[in-house]
N, C-alpha and C positions, 0 to 999 in steps of 0.2 A: 355511472356503477359499471362494473366490469362484467362482462358477459363473457364466459369461455367460448374457445371455439367449439368444444364438445357440446356445449348448450346450443350455441348456434347453428351448428349442422344439424343437430337434433330438431331445433326448430323448423330449419328449410327444408328438410325430409319429412318433416309431416308429423313433428313428434308432439306439438301441440294440438290441442281440440279444433276439429273442423267445423264448422257451420252445418246445420241440418243438410243445406241445400249441398254444401260441398260434399258431405258426407254420403248422400246420394248418388251425386255424379261419380264419386270413386267406386262405390259399389256396383255402379252400371259398368265403368270401365274394366272392373275384375271380372265381371261375367261376361263380356264379351271378349276378353284376353282368354279366359276357362275355355268358353265354346270354341274358340277359334282352335287352341290346345288341342282339342278334344278332335275336332274335325279332321286335323294334321295327323292325331294319331292313329284315327279310325281310316285314313287315306293311306296310310302308311303301307306299303306293299310288304307281303310275308317274303321271307327268306327264300322259300321254294319258289316264289313268284320272281324275286331278282336273280336267282339262278338260272332259271328258264329265260328269262331276258339276256342273261348276260351270255349265255351260250349260243343263243339264235344271234345274238349281235357279233359275238366272236365268229361264229361260222362264215360270218360274209366278209370279213376283214381280210385286205389284203396284207401281205407281209409287211410293206411301205407303211399302211395304216396302224398296223398294229408295233411298230417299232417307234411310228410317231408319238403313240399313247406313251410311251417310256421314258421321253425325252421332256424335261422341264428347264427352262430358261428364265431369266432375271427380266423384269421388265423394260430395262434399258433397252432389251435390245430391238423392241417395237416402236421406239419413242421417235419423235422427230428430232434429228441432230446430224451433225457431220458425220459421225461414223459409229459403230456399234457400241461403243463404250463411255458415250456420252449422248446426253438429250439437253435441248434447249427448255429454258424455263419461261413462261409456265409450261409445265409437259402436256404433251399431245400425243396421241397415238400416231403413227405414221400407217396410214391405210396400205399403202404396198408393200412394208415391212411386216404386218400384221397377216396379210393373207400369204405372203411367202412363209412364214412361220407356221399359220394355223392351218390355212386353205391349201398350199403346197404340200408341205412335210407333215401336215397332219399334228402338232405337236399337242400333247395330252395335259401339259401344266403349265402355269406361270408362276413366279413368286416374287417376293421382293415389292420394294418401291421405286420408283424411278428417280435418280439423282439423290439417292439417299436420304429421301426427304419426305415428312409426314404431307397427307393430303386429307381434307375433309371427307366426310361420309359421301357427299354428294359429288365430289368430284372421283372418287372411288367408284362411286356406281354408274357414273357415264364412262370411266375405262373400263370398267368389267362389263358393261353394255356392249360397248364396240367389240371387243374379245369375242362374247357369247354370241352377239350376232352371225360375226364371220362364222364361228366353229358351228354354229345351229341351222344356218341358212346357207353357208356357202360350200358346204364339204357333203360328200356322198352320203355319211351314214348320220350327219348331226350329231355328233357326239360333243357334249359340252366340254369346254376346258375346266380343269381342277385348279383354282388359285389358292396359293397359299402364302402364310405371312408369318414373321416372327411375333408373334403376341406373347411377350415375355414377362410383361408385369403390369398388363393391360394392353389394350390393342396398340403397340408401339408405333407404328406407322398411320395412325390415325390422329389429325388434329382434332383436339377436344375432347379425345377419351380419357377414361378416368385412369391412372397412372397408381398403380399399388407400390406398396414397398418391393423390393426386389425378393427372390425365394429365400435367401438367406435371410432375410428379415421376417420373414413370412415363416420360416423356422424357428426364429427366435421366440414369436407370438405362443408358439405349443397350443394352438388353438384351431383345431379343425374345423369348426363351423367358419371360421373368419376366412379360412384358406378356401373351401368350397364356394364360399358367397362372391370372395374375389373372382375366381374362377366362371363362375356364372356370371358375373356382369361383363367379364371380358369376352366370354363367348356372345352375349348379347351385344356388345357394343362391337366385335369383328361382324359379325353378321349385317350389323348395321352399316358396314362399310361395304356391304356385298361379297365379303369373304367367307368361305365354309371349312377353312382348315388352318389351324395354330399350329406352328412350330413350337410345341410347348407340352409338358414342363420338362425341365432339366432335371433326370435323375441319376445323374453321374456321383458318385459318392465325392465329396470335397471335403479329403480328409489329408489335401497337400494346399498349405496357407501362401504355397508361392505361387500357384496357378492362377493366371488373369481371369478363369472362369470361376473361381470358387463361389464368389458372390451369386452365380446363378444357380446355384443347388442349393439342397437344404441341409449343407453340413456333411460332418464326417459320421454320423452315426446311420447304419442300413436300416432300422425300425423305423427312425424319425422319417427319413426319407421315404421310405415305404408308405407310409402313413401319410404323410402330405401329399406324394403325387398321385395316391389313391381318390384322395378329396377332391383333387385338381381334375382327373381324369372324369369323374362324376360330375363336375363342375362343368365343365367342357360340352361333356356328351349327354350328360342326364342320368338320372340313377338307371334307367332301361338301357342305356347308350342309343337312344332312338337320335343319331345324328340328322335326320332329316327334318326334325323340329326347327322350324324358324328361328328358334334362340338358341340354338346348337352348334357346335362346330366339331370337326374329327380333332382329336387331340394327337399329336405327333410326340410318342415320349424319346428321349433322346439323351446322350448319343451312345448307343449300345456298343461296348461298355468299357470300364476301365479307361476312360480319356483322360481323368482329371489326377492322374498319380505319376506322371512321366518322369523317369530316370532325373532329368534336368530339369524339372521345375517348368519347362517352358510348354507352349502351347502346340498342340499336333507334332507332336515328337514321341520316341519310344519308351515304352513303359515296361518294366520287367516285373510280371506279375504271377507267381505260383498260382497253380490250378486251385488250391485250396483257398488261397486268399481271394481269386478272383469270383469263385461261387459263393465263398462266405460272408465277404464284404460288399461286392459289386453288383452280385446278380440279382439280391433279393428286390431292390425297388423296382427293377424293372419286372420282374415276375410279379410283385405285386400290381402293378400297372397293366399288364396283359391280362391277369385273371381280373381286373376290375373292368375290361373289354376295351382298352385303347385300340383304335382303328391303324395307326400307322406308328412306325417305327422309323428312326434316323440313326444312322451309323458313326460310330466314333471315327473322328479324323485322323488318328495317328496309328500306331502300331502298337500289339501286344507281342513281348517276346521275340521281335524281330518281323514279325508278321504284319504287313495293314490289313486291317480289319475289314477294309473293302475287297480283300482277296483270302479273307478267311471262311472256307468251304465250311470247315469246324464250327467256327462259332455261329454263322449265318443260317445254316439249312441245319447241320446236325444238332446243334445246341436249338437255336431259335425257333426253327420250324418244328423240329421232331422231337427234342424233349420238352419246350416250354409250350408248346401248340399253338404258336402265334400264326394265325390266318390273316392277317390283314396284309395292309401294304409296307415294304421295306423302300426307302428313299436314302440316296447319299446326301451326304454334306455339300457343302459348295467346292464344286471342281475336283471333288475326291476320286474321280475315274481315270482324269488328266494325271493326279498325283501319283497315281501307280508308276506309271513311267517318268514323270518330269522329276517328282521328287525321292520316290523311294525306289527307284530302279530296278523293281522286280520283271518289267518286261520292257520291250525295246522301242514300243511306239503305241499309238494311241489304238490302233487295230486291236493288238493283243491285250492292252489294257481292258477295253470294252469288255471283248470275251472272258475275260479271267474275273472282272465284278459281276457280271450278268450270270456265268457258271457259279460262282459262289453263292449267289442268292439275291443280288439286287434286283429289285424290279422297277426302279425309277432312277434315272441319273440326274441329279442338280448339276445340268452342264454348265448354266451359268449364260455363257454366249455361244459356243461354238455347236449349233444343233445340227448342222448340216454333216460335220464329220461323224457325228455321233449316230445319226439316222442311217447315213451311207454305209458306214463300216460294221453298225449290227445286220445290217442288211446283209451284206456280204459275208460275214460271219457265220449268218444262218444259212447262206446259199451253198458256204464250201464244208459245211458241217462241224463247223468249229464252236458253234451254239445250238444246241438242238432247238427244233421247232416248238416242241412242248415246253422246254423252258420259256420260251418267248411267251407263249399262250399261256403258261401260268401266271407269269407276271401280268400281261395284260387283263386277264380275267379279275385279277385283284384290283387293277385300276378301274375296270368298269366295274365291278361289285361295288367300289367305293363311291363311285359317281352317282350310282343308282341309290344308295344308299341314303348319301346326301340330298335326294331330291334335285339333283341338277337337270335330268332330263325334265321333270316337270316344272320347274323353275330355276333357272339358271343364272338370276339375278334376283338379291332381295333388295328392297329399297329403305331408305334412309327414312323416310316419312311414317314407314310402321314401325318406328323403333324411338317411340316419345320419350322413354325414359334416358336415351343416350347423353352421356355426363351430365344426370340429373344430381339433384341434390342428395336423393337416396345414395345413388352409387359412391359420390364424393366422400358422405359419412363413412360409406364402408371402408373407402381407402383410408380415410383418418383413424376410423377404431380399428385397424388392422396395424398402422403405424403407432399408436398410441401403447398397443400390447407388444409390440414387437422391442420397443427401445428398451436396452437393458442397463441398468444400474450395476455398475462393477464395483465401486468404491464410494465411501461414503463417511470420512471421517468426522466423528464428533456431530454427526448429524447437519452438514454444513447445507445439505439440501433437505428440503426445499428452501429455497430462498425467499426472503421475504419480499411484498410486493412492492414495498417502499424504498427498497434497497436503489441504490444509485450503482450501475454495471458497467462496466468496458465490454463490448463485443469485439472479440479480434481473431485473426488467424484467416488462412485462405479458404477455408470452408465457409466464412460466418453470413457471405453474402452472394450465395450462388446456388440456383437451382439446378445447374448442373449437376453438382456434387451432389444434392440431395438426392437427384432420381439415379444417377449413374446412366450406363450405357445403354443400348436398346431403348431411348426414350427419344422419339421424335425422329431418331435416326442412328445409324448403327455404333457409335462411339459415344453419342450423347453431346457432340458438340453442338448441336444445334437446337438445345432445350430453351436458351434463352430466349429463341425466337418464338416460341410456344406457350412458354410458361408463365409469362410477366403477372399474370392475375393473381397467382399464388404468392405465398410467404416464404422468403428465405429464412435464415435462424434469426438473421438480425431484426428482418421485419417484424417476426413472430414475436421476440423480445420486446419491440416499439410497441405493439400492440397490448402487450399482456402488461405493461408497467408504464405505458408512457412515454413516448420519444424523447422529453424533456428530462428522463432517468437514466438514459443509455447516450453511453458515448461509442462510436464506432471507429477505430483506427485498423487497417487491416494488417498491419506487420510485416505479412507474407502475402504474397498473391500468387495465382498461376497464371501462364502465359494468356492472355485473353484472344491468343489468335485460334480461328477452328482449326488451322492444320497444322498446328504446334504439339509435340509430346506432351502425353498425360501427364508426365512428370515435371515440366519446365515451369520454374518457378523462380521468383526474385524478391528482393527486400523490398517491402512498400512501408515506407514509416516506420520501420522498427522503433529507433529512437522516439516517436511521438507515442507510440503505442506504449511503450515501458512508462513513458513520463506520465501519460494518462492513466496507468493503473494506479499510480498514487494517491489520484483524487477520488477514487470510487471505493465501493464497500466491498465489491467481490469482480471479479473476472472470469468473463465466459470466454474461454479459449477453444476454438473452433480448429482442429487439427484434421488431417487425412490424405484422402487421395481425390484427384480429379477425376474425371469418366474415363474411361476405357472398357474394350471386350478384347477377347480373343489374342490373335497373336501381338498387335500393336499394344497391348497390355501386360507383355512379359517384364520379368524384371530384374535386376542381377543381387539384390538388396533388400533383405525385409525389414531392416531398420527403417524408421520413418526417416523422412529427409533432413539432411544437418542444418538446413536453415529453419525448417519447424522446430527441431530440436533447440536451437538457440532461441528461438524467440521463447518456449515453454520454460528455459533456465533463466532468463533474464527476467521473464514475469514472475516468476517462483521467488527470485530474489528480492522483489519488493517488498517481501512480507504480507501481501495483501492475498486473502484467498483465491484459488483457481480452482474454477470448475471446469475441467477437461471436457470437451465434447469432441467424441471421435466419429467421424463422418467418412468411411472405406469400404471398399468391397472386400477385402481380407485383411486379417487381424496385423498391423504392422507393428513392429517392436519398438517398444516405448520403454523398456527397462532403463536408460540413461538418465530420465526425469519422472519416472513415475510415481516414486515415494516423495516428491515435492508436489504432488497434485493430491489434494486432499479429497476431491469428488471427481470420479472420473464416469462417464457415460457413454456407452455405445448405441448410436442411431443405425450404425449398417448403411443401407440404402433406402431411406425411408418413404423416398416418393415424393410426390407433389405437396403432400400434407403434413410431411414429416416435421419441417420446421416450426408449424403450429401445435402438433403433438409433443414435440420437444419443449416447447415454451410452457405448455401445459403440466409437463411432468417437473420443470426445472421450478416454477413458483408454485406447484402442490395444489392443481386442480386436478392432475392423473396422480394416481401412486402407480409406481413402474412393476412391471410384473414380468419382463422378457428376461430369457434365458439362454447363456450361450449356446448356438447349436454346434460350434467347435472349440476345439481347445485354443486358447489364446496364447502363442509362445512367449518365452521370457528371454529367449536368445535365438540368433538367426541360426545358429546350429544345433538347436534344441527342439526340433519339430516332429515331436511324438505327441500322436493323437492319445484319447482317452482310453482307445481300445488298444491295447498292446500288452505284451507278454510279462509276465512276472520277471525276466531278465532286464527288462530296463526300470526294475522299481529296485534299483540297487541302493544298499545303504552304506554309509560310511565304514570302510574297513578297519581292522584293529591293528593296532602296531603301527608300522612303517608306512601303512597305507591310510591316504586321507583324502579320498575322493569325494566330488559332489552326486547327487544321485541324477541318472540319464532322464527320468521323468522329473522334469522342474518346470512346469507353465508358469505362466502369471497368473492365469485364470482358468480352471478346470471347465470341461464341458459340462454346461448344466448350470453353472454358477450366475447369480442375479438376484440382486437386493431387493428390497421394496422398504418403503417409510412405514410399514409395521412390521411385526414380527410373526412366526409360525413355529409351533411346537408339532413335532411328530410323538405319537405315542402309541401303546397297545398293539402294536404290531401282531396280526393273528395267521395263521396258517391253518386250512380246514383240516391237514393231514399233516403228520409227520414223516410218513413217506408215502409213494405212491409209485403205480407201476408205469411201464414206457407207455400205455396207452391210454393213462388217466389225466386229469387235469386238477390244477391247484388252483384253491382260490384264496386269494391274499387280502384281508383287510388292516388298514391301518386310520388311525386318529387325527386328524390334523386340525389344531386350535390356531386361531389368530391371538396372540397374547399382547398385541400392541392396542393402540388407540384410535385406530381408523381401518375402516375396510379396506380391503386387499385381494387380490388374487394369487395363488400359488399355484405353479405347475408341479404337480406331485410325480416323481420317476420312480418306476420299480427296477433295480437291478438286479441280476442273476451272475454268481462267481462259479465257474466248475472249480471243485479244488482240484480234482486228481483227473487229468485227461492223458490217456495211454497213447494216441496216434498222432498227435500234435499237441506241443505246450498249450494250456488254454490260456485265454485273455483274463486279465485281473478281474474285469468286471465287462457287462453288454447290459444296456438299456433294451428291458422287454415291454415294459408298457409306460405311459404315460397318461396323464389327466390333468384338466386346470379347473380350481376350484374357487369360487367366490366366497370369503367371509367376512361377516362384520365383526366389530371387536369383540371380543371374547366367545364368538362362536365356534363351535366344534363340528365337523363333518367327518364322517367316513366313508372314505374312498376304498372302493371296491374293486378289484382285479381277478380276473381268470387267467390260468397262465397252462395250456397243454404241455403236458411233459415233454412232447417232441420238440418245442422249442428250447429245449434246454440241450440239444443235438448240435453240432458242429462240424464242419466238413473236414473231411479228411484228407491224407496226401494225394488219394486216386481221385477226388471231387467227390464221391458219395458221402452222404450222410453218414455220421457216428452218432449212436446215443449208448452210453456205457452209464452201466449202474455205478452208483457212488454218493457222496455227499454235495450238496450245493448248498449255497449261502445265497438268501433272499434279502434284499437290502431295499428299505425305502427311508428316505431320510438319513438320522441317524439309527434308526431300528434296523436290527439285524435276526434273523434266525434261521436254522438250517434244515433243511428236507433231504429224506433220502431215497434216491430212486432205484428200485429194484427190477430185477431182472424179470421177476415172474410173482405169482403169490398175490395176495391181497394187498391191498394200500392200509394205511394205519392211519386212522382219523383222529384228529385231537377231541 
């Protein structure tokens, strides 16, 4: 008898009844955990106590001790090896290098994994214990080191850690609770690795599908990114942001801001963003995370309007510090102080670059390697008056405060043995659940899906048998090229389908394969038995064609053509020509253009980068164990030269002209933001607004009925959009997402979904960067339901 993976994971995570004795043991464990948590909370110092301790410590510090705290280096710098840029395997700390960095130069922070490779929690504990022993026993002031890591979709660099779907897929799930739970688990497993600081979440607006980092974002909508980002911050730091708790970490929201929309589409290049666009679309997610209490922030590695962000006093100090009120730690991205002179040419040398960055508002430099020149030159800049002592004191004050808030002075190292749920079935099930809700059904002609479990299928394509492709980058290594070394116990798409319907019913021929070399380009691929794959298609009931991208991140992921690769197009066309129904499974970090063959694919499923459990979740969807409920978090483009997001101006909604002119609309996506099908159907009805007009300080209540009109239970993400019909300062957007919720409905069931919308959120950013809220008419739309409301300058609102 077939047992679906969702049922199996439920069983493994304790979903079935426990024996009486086991129940008692479970209660006892919970009680102990609860008491420990209460003790940690009661022992946490007050903000006033921390401030007194910070000032007392700061008063004792020499200039050299202060500038050391502002320096962060990669772990490779202190590893045993032939030089600073490489370490031997297995990794070991070089005591002499460690003492030079921490005892002599008083470095305040270390990051990253050695040799770009994941380590077990026990290895991490040993490494960090060595570091903290030197910091707390061999330095004058015994200040612990702050360790940071890219915990991107799980604890990236810890072997065995739970890997969730990447952020773009999390946004597709539209489930706040799952996103927060994923962040809680990631925080727990990061602390299990003795690491208290996570460089996550990414809150860049992912509105340019050319970007190699779009998959690290929550998509193209500011409200969606704000909501997801808030959940992650609270998941990492706790509802009260008590980062000193042993299961919490400090979040580092990144990359402030406007990073993902460069003019060229290439990573770390210049973006031209008008002030109103910067504040209207790119700022909200960061403001939401700051308001949620995020303790640290990382800065955009690129330029905005020709100014490197790491040299932008207006953005880092006037906006971030003064206007937004951010009180936490500002850290650079990798090597970005050096970029001010090596890449951007805004200063002549490293000494000037250091002064410019620190004076602009940077507190800590992610130097990577050259800590001596940073520390020596920063100290020299202070002595020469080029950087004020008060600016250094301000930065060090924030660093010390964070270390005390994290409890590092009391417990600089957490211990793996104290985290029994690390990589537990409970955690794994949470990752599966998120993948199952994220995967998005884009097309399903004639109800091809779900497939019958008695079907004979061909599984083919370069993504069919790859854990690397399912996870993407920031998985056990930076580019994800080492995934296969760590993820063998999980199922690829092929293996999941074989387990779902029996290996005897599955034929596998790759057709096209990625370059197996770990040092190859992500786009390197070659023909791999394509003729055999086409021949095999003729002998099966259906083809599961798995196309997309191999893993990549940052600069190595730049691309020159949005169109999916020529070999994958050829494979798709040849398989379609056999006449057998083809289910196209997309497994990609950004939406690659497929219009050349989309019409020949009767069913299309977008998996994004669903993580280690993505293959299992996909198989359960393809064969009907799970009803898909994901919604696109971006606009899927039809053509490479038509990259218009759903947030656009009416000018981009052009219709065909009269007479001699006959042109296509400029907004012509393959699928719109928010698109996503189900195996059931939903009907919207009876949209109600509690008033027909409201004042600018008022609030609108919106209700709509959603009914499951199909034959099986399903989940529906309900979106509320508003449209400003006339705006005088800046042409209005066609529509904007203002609220969303996800509801589960049984066949025939109706639920009323209620949203509240303050009138202030109907405003927009004007040309001067200030908010504008104008009287006038607005459309409120949910599904196919639409009503108008009038915003008045003054007077009483009119209730319905």
